[in-house]
C-alpha positions as CSV (number, residue, x, y, z in Angstrom):
1,M,-21.7,80.5,223.9
2,K,-23.1,79.9,220.4
3,L,-21.4,81.6,217.5
4,S,-24.7,83.3,216.6
5,K,-24.9,84.9,220.0
6,L,-21.4,86.5,219.9
7,P,-21.3,90.3,219.4
8,L,-20.5,91.6,216.0
9,L,-17.0,92.8,217.1
10,A,-16.1,89.3,218.3
11,K,-17.3,87.7,215.0
12,V,-15.2,90.3,213.0
13,V,-12.1,89.6,215.0
14,I,-12.6,85.8,214.5
15,G,-13.1,86.5,210.8
16,I,-9.8,88.4,210.6
17,L,-7.8,85.8,212.6
18,L,-9.2,82.9,210.6
19,G,-8.6,84.7,207.3
20,V,-4.9,85.3,208.3
21,L,-4.5,81.8,209.5
22,F,-6.1,80.1,206.5
23,S,-4.0,82.2,204.1
24,I,-0.9,80.4,205.3
25,F,-1.9,77.0,204.0
26,L,-4.8,77.2,201.6
27,P,-3.8,76.7,198.0
28,E,-4.5,79.6,195.5
29,W,-7.3,77.7,193.8
30,C,-9.2,77.5,197.1
31,V,-8.5,81.2,197.9
32,R,-10.0,82.1,194.6
33,I,-13.3,80.4,195.6
34,F,-13.6,82.8,198.6
35,V,-12.5,85.7,196.5
36,T,-15.4,84.9,194.1
37,L,-17.9,84.8,197.0
38,S,-16.6,88.0,198.4
39,G,-16.9,89.6,195.0
40,I,-20.5,88.6,194.7
41,F,-21.3,90.0,198.1
42,S,-19.4,93.2,197.2
43,N,-21.5,93.6,194.0
44,F,-24.6,93.2,196.2
45,L,-23.4,96.0,198.4
46,G,-22.9,98.2,195.4
47,F,-26.5,97.4,194.3
48,I,-28.0,98.0,197.7
49,I,-26.2,101.3,198.6
50,P,-28.4,103.6,196.5
51,L,-31.5,101.9,197.9
52,L,-30.1,102.1,201.4
53,I,-29.5,105.9,201.0
54,V,-33.0,106.6,199.8
55,G,-34.6,104.2,202.3
56,L,-32.8,105.6,205.3
57,V,-31.9,109.2,204.6
58,A,-35.2,110.4,203.2
59,P,-37.3,109.2,206.1
60,G,-34.6,110.4,208.6
61,I,-34.7,113.9,207.2
62,A,-38.5,113.9,207.0
63,E,-38.8,113.0,210.7
64,L,-36.9,116.1,211.7
65,G,-39.8,118.2,210.5
66,K,-42.1,116.7,213.1
67,G,-42.5,117.6,216.7
68,A,-41.1,120.2,219.0
69,G,-40.8,123.2,216.6
70,K,-38.0,125.6,217.3
71,L,-36.4,123.5,220.1
72,L,-36.2,120.6,217.6
73,G,-34.4,122.9,215.1
74,I,-32.0,124.2,217.8
75,T,-31.2,120.7,219.0
76,S,-30.7,119.4,215.5
77,V,-28.3,122.3,214.6
78,I,-26.3,121.8,217.8
79,A,-26.1,118.0,217.1
80,Y,-25.0,118.5,213.5
81,G,-22.5,121.1,214.5
82,S,-21.0,118.7,217.1
83,T,-20.9,115.9,214.5
84,V,-19.1,118.1,211.9
85,F,-16.7,119.5,214.5
86,A,-15.8,115.9,215.5
87,G,-15.1,115.1,211.8
88,F,-12.8,118.1,211.4
89,L,-11.1,117.3,214.8
90,S,-10.5,113.8,213.5
91,Y,-9.2,115.1,210.1
92,Y,-6.6,117.5,211.5
93,S,-5.6,115.1,214.2
94,C,-4.8,112.6,211.4
95,V,-2.9,115.2,209.4
96,W,-0.8,115.9,212.5
97,T,-0.2,112.3,213.7
98,Y,-0.3,109.9,210.8
99,P,2.9,111.2,209.1
100,S,4.8,110.4,212.3
101,I,3.4,107.0,213.1
102,I,2.6,105.5,209.6
103,D,5.3,104.2,207.4
104,R,4.7,105.6,203.9
105,T,7.9,104.6,202.2
106,P,7.6,103.1,198.7
107,E,8.3,99.7,200.2
108,A,5.5,100.0,202.7
109,M,3.0,101.4,200.3
110,A,3.8,98.6,197.8
111,K,2.4,96.1,200.3
112,F,-1.0,97.8,199.9
113,E,-1.2,97.4,196.2
114,G,-3.4,94.4,196.6
115,L,-6.2,96.7,197.8
116,T,-6.5,98.2,194.4
117,S,-5.0,95.7,192.0
118,S,-5.4,92.1,193.1
119,S,-3.2,89.3,191.9
120,I,-5.8,86.7,192.8
121,A,-8.8,86.9,190.5
122,P,-12.3,85.4,191.1
123,Y,-13.4,82.5,189.0
124,F,-16.5,84.5,187.9
125,S,-18.5,87.5,188.9
126,I,-22.2,88.3,188.9
127,D,-23.1,91.9,187.7
128,M,-25.6,93.7,189.9
129,P,-25.9,97.2,188.4
130,P,-27.6,99.6,190.9
131,V,-30.9,101.2,189.9
132,M,-29.3,104.6,190.2
133,S,-25.9,106.2,191.0
134,V,-24.9,107.0,194.6
135,M,-25.0,110.8,194.0
136,T,-28.5,110.5,192.3
137,A,-29.7,108.6,195.4
138,L,-28.3,111.2,197.7
139,I,-29.9,114.1,195.9
140,L,-33.2,112.2,195.6
141,A,-33.2,111.4,199.3
142,F,-32.6,115.0,200.3
143,V,-35.3,116.3,198.0
144,L,-37.9,113.7,199.3
145,G,-36.8,114.1,202.9
146,L,-36.9,117.9,202.9
147,G,-40.2,118.0,200.9
148,L,-41.9,115.5,203.3
149,S,-40.7,117.6,206.3
150,K,-42.9,120.4,205.0
151,V,-46.0,118.6,203.7
152,Q,-48.4,116.1,205.1
153,G,-47.7,113.3,202.5
154,G,-49.5,110.6,204.4
155,V,-49.5,107.9,201.8
156,F,-46.0,108.6,200.4
157,R,-44.6,109.0,203.9
158,G,-46.0,105.6,204.7
159,V,-44.3,104.1,201.6
160,L,-40.9,105.6,202.5
161,N,-41.3,104.4,206.1
162,E,-42.0,100.9,204.9
163,L,-39.0,101.1,202.5
164,K,-36.9,102.1,205.5
165,E,-38.2,99.0,207.4
166,V,-37.3,96.8,204.4
167,I,-33.8,98.3,204.2
168,E,-33.2,97.9,207.9
169,L,-34.4,94.3,207.7
170,V,-31.9,93.7,204.9
171,I,-29.1,95.3,207.0
172,R,-30.0,93.4,210.1
173,K,-30.8,90.0,208.6
174,V,-28.5,89.8,205.5
175,I,-25.7,92.3,205.5
176,I,-24.6,92.3,209.1
177,P,-24.7,88.5,209.5
178,I,-22.6,88.1,206.3
179,L,-20.0,90.8,207.2
180,P,-17.8,88.5,209.3
181,F,-17.5,86.1,206.4
182,Y,-16.9,88.9,204.0
183,I,-14.1,90.3,206.1
184,F,-12.7,86.7,206.5
185,C,-12.5,86.5,202.7
186,I,-10.8,89.9,202.4
187,F,-8.1,89.0,204.9
188,L,-7.7,85.6,203.4
189,K,-6.9,87.3,200.1
190,I,-4.7,90.0,201.7
191,G,-2.8,87.3,203.6
192,A,-2.4,85.2,200.4
193,E,-0.9,88.2,198.7
194,G,1.5,89.0,201.5
195,S,0.1,92.3,202.7
196,V,-1.6,91.2,206.0
197,V,1.2,92.3,208.4
198,A,1.2,95.8,207.0
199,V,-2.6,96.1,207.1
200,L,-2.8,94.8,210.7
201,G,0.0,97.2,211.7
202,L,-2.0,100.0,210.3
203,F,-5.1,98.9,212.1
204,L,-3.4,99.0,215.5
205,K,-2.0,102.5,215.0
206,V,-5.3,103.9,213.7
207,I,-7.2,102.4,216.6
208,L,-4.8,104.0,219.1
209,V,-5.2,107.4,217.5
210,I,-9.0,107.1,217.4
211,F,-9.2,106.3,221.1
212,V,-7.1,109.4,222.0
213,I,-9.2,111.6,219.8
214,H,-12.4,110.2,221.4
215,V,-11.1,111.3,224.8
216,L,-10.2,114.7,223.5
217,L,-13.6,115.2,221.9
218,L,-15.5,114.4,225.1
219,L,-13.3,116.8,227.0
220,I,-14.0,119.5,224.5
221,Q,-17.8,118.8,224.4
222,F,-18.2,118.9,228.2
223,S,-15.9,121.9,228.5
224,V,-18.1,123.9,226.1
225,A,-21.3,122.5,227.7
226,G,-20.1,123.3,231.2
227,A,-19.2,126.8,230.3
228,I,-22.6,127.5,228.7
229,A,-24.6,125.7,231.5
230,G,-22.5,127.0,234.4
231,K,-21.5,123.4,235.4
232,N,-18.3,121.8,236.3
233,P,-17.4,120.0,233.0
234,F,-15.3,117.2,234.7
235,K,-18.0,116.4,237.2
236,A,-20.6,116.4,234.4
237,L,-18.5,114.1,232.3
238,L,-17.9,111.7,235.3
239,T,-21.7,111.7,235.9
240,M,-22.2,110.4,232.3
241,L,-19.7,107.5,232.7
242,P,-22.5,104.9,233.4
243,A,-24.0,105.7,230.0
244,Y,-20.5,105.4,228.5
245,M,-19.9,102.0,230.1
246,T,-23.4,100.7,229.2
247,A,-22.9,101.7,225.5
248,L,-19.6,99.8,225.5
249,G,-21.6,96.6,226.2
250,T,-24.7,97.2,224.1
251,Q,-23.1,98.8,221.1
252,S,-26.4,100.6,220.6
253,S,-27.3,104.3,221.3
254,A,-31.0,103.3,221.4
255,A,-30.5,100.6,224.0
256,T,-28.5,103.0,226.2
257,I,-31.2,105.7,226.2
258,P,-32.7,104.8,229.7
259,V,-29.2,105.2,231.3
260,T,-28.3,108.3,229.3
261,L,-31.6,109.8,230.3
262,A,-31.1,109.1,234.0
263,Q,-27.5,110.5,234.0
264,A,-28.5,113.6,232.1
265,K,-31.1,114.4,234.7
266,K,-28.4,114.0,237.4
267,N,-26.5,116.7,235.6
268,G,-29.4,119.1,236.2
269,V,-31.2,118.8,232.9
270,T,-35.0,119.2,233.4
271,D,-37.2,116.2,232.8
272,E,-38.9,117.7,229.7
273,V,-35.7,118.7,228.0
274,A,-33.9,115.4,228.8
275,E,-36.9,113.3,227.6
276,F,-36.9,115.3,224.4
277,S,-33.3,115.7,223.6
278,I,-31.7,112.4,224.6
279,P,-33.9,110.2,222.4
280,L,-33.5,112.7,219.5
281,C,-29.7,112.9,219.9
282,A,-29.5,109.1,220.0
283,T,-30.7,109.2,216.5
284,I,-29.1,112.3,215.0
285,H,-25.9,112.9,217.0
286,L,-23.2,110.5,216.0
287,A,-20.1,112.5,216.6
288,G,-18.0,109.5,217.8
289,S,-19.0,107.5,214.7
290,T,-18.2,110.3,212.4
291,L,-14.8,110.8,214.1
292,K,-14.0,107.1,213.5
293,I,-15.1,107.0,209.9
294,V,-13.0,110.1,209.0
295,A,-9.9,108.7,210.8
296,C,-10.3,105.2,209.1
297,A,-10.9,106.7,205.7
298,F,-8.0,109.1,206.0
299,A,-5.6,106.2,207.0
300,I,-6.6,104.1,204.0
301,S,-6.4,107.0,201.6
302,Y,-3.1,108.1,203.0
303,M,-1.5,104.6,202.6
304,L,-2.7,104.3,199.0
305,G,-1.5,107.7,198.0
306,M,-5.1,109.0,197.3
307,P,-6.0,112.7,197.8
308,T,-6.4,113.8,201.5
309,N,-6.7,117.6,201.0
310,V,-9.0,119.6,203.3
311,G,-11.2,120.6,200.4
312,L,-12.1,117.0,199.6
313,Y,-12.5,116.0,203.2
314,A,-14.6,119.1,204.1
315,G,-17.2,118.1,201.6
316,F,-17.0,114.5,202.8
317,I,-17.4,115.5,206.5
318,M,-20.4,117.9,205.8
319,M,-22.2,115.2,203.8
320,L,-21.3,112.5,206.3
321,G,-22.9,114.5,209.1
322,I,-26.2,114.5,207.3
323,T,-26.1,110.8,206.3
324,M,-25.4,109.9,210.0
325,V,-29.0,110.9,210.7
326,A,-30.0,107.9,208.7
327,A,-27.7,105.4,210.5
328,P,-29.8,102.4,211.6
329,G,-29.6,101.5,215.3
330,V,-27.7,98.2,214.9
331,P,-24.0,97.5,215.5
332,G,-22.1,98.7,212.4
333,G,-25.1,100.7,211.3
334,A,-23.2,104.0,210.9
335,I,-20.6,102.5,208.5
336,M,-23.5,101.1,206.5
337,A,-25.0,104.5,206.1
338,A,-21.6,106.0,205.2
339,L,-20.9,103.7,202.3
340,G,-22.5,106.0,199.8
341,V,-20.4,109.0,200.6
342,L,-17.2,106.9,200.9
343,T,-17.7,105.7,197.3
344,S,-19.1,108.9,195.7
345,I,-16.8,111.5,197.3
346,L,-13.6,109.6,198.3
347,G,-13.8,107.1,195.5
348,F,-13.4,104.0,197.6
349,D,-13.6,100.6,195.8
350,E,-14.9,97.3,197.1
351,N,-11.6,96.2,198.8
352,M,-11.2,99.6,200.5
353,I,-14.8,99.4,201.7
354,G,-14.2,96.0,203.2
355,L,-11.2,97.3,205.1
356,M,-13.2,100.3,206.3
357,I,-15.9,98.1,207.6
358,A,-13.4,95.9,209.5
359,L,-11.5,98.8,210.9
360,Y,-14.7,100.7,211.9
361,I,-16.3,97.7,213.7
362,A,-13.0,97.1,215.6
363,M,-13.8,100.3,217.4
364,D,-17.6,100.2,217.2
365,S,-18.3,100.0,221.0
366,F,-16.1,103.0,221.7
367,G,-17.8,105.1,219.0
368,T,-21.2,104.4,220.3
369,A,-20.1,105.2,223.9
370,C,-18.7,108.5,222.6
371,N,-22.0,109.2,220.9
372,V,-24.2,108.7,223.9
373,T,-21.9,110.5,226.3
374,G,-21.8,113.5,224.1
375,D,-25.6,113.4,224.1
376,G,-25.4,114.4,227.7
377,A,-23.4,117.5,226.8
378,I,-25.9,118.6,224.2
379,A,-28.8,118.1,226.7
380,M,-27.0,120.5,229.1
381,V,-26.7,123.2,226.4
382,V,-30.3,122.7,225.2
383,N,-31.5,122.9,228.8
384,K,-29.8,126.3,229.2
385,I,-31.4,127.6,226.0
386,Y,-34.8,126.2,227.1
387,K,-34.6,128.0,230.5
388,K,-33.7,131.3,228.8
389,R,-36.7,130.9,226.4
């Protein structure tokens, strides 16, 4: 199989392994070359994040104002509530489990100092100042999106949709292909500074916690949906397993829609509700992705001694639930949409963002599978509401 045909997860794993391996024998002058290249790409990410927010979030919010009236609003509220619940479930699970499984002694935390203060400096850097701050971009995107959801705005809506296409093209053709090399550079630097064992150990523990929380989230979602719809929750969850397994392979909610649709109908959801709610939820319901982002962000913040209080993370989770609406339908798209709130609310720097991307993509298939399976639970609830109306 050609390297270009490999899934993103495989490329990221190869990047991590090669970065660790090369850090053993490459001299520092050579490592600095890769640190320089990763710094340039990191500056490009900083430049593109505000444009990414405006180009994705504004059209995403505007689209919610079109279509099925009250049923659209009901489905959107349920999807957002499910996403936010997943974020808080992840947060409190991390609060409960991380102190028991993550070594946070001064010696262990010292190994992470390279994430915020590097001993290997780049040869040079290229400044790429963003056209606006991240918070300005978020506010602008909300104003434009909410405004366009209420007015016709034909020409301007077209401009924003074309901007969205450009941003998605940049993500698909530039950022995603370069990510494995960027992660290789990050782990090369971490390995050269002697922190790679601690970082990989953290990765394995966080991945295990995320998988357990995913299972718990699906059980809760289908228990609630089953109670509302009068269905056996375990039988309904088992019915959705083909969609779960398909998403593991495709890493795309959109590509899994035909399977999710068929399995939702087998759970008793009417054709009109299934054909409305499943494609919509594939776009706006990213509970599994939100769960992963919160767990990964908490782990990195926890190890670096950064604030992890509920007040900070409550705002982060509420904002993250909105930005997930804008996540492009490509592998790793959710973490791209989340970069703005990670930097603006949690204060993540370029090295922390690189670790977030690597850690997130390591579980990307499972997050997508959790998303689409949960769509089946939402469809059951919406179907019950539709019947009553």
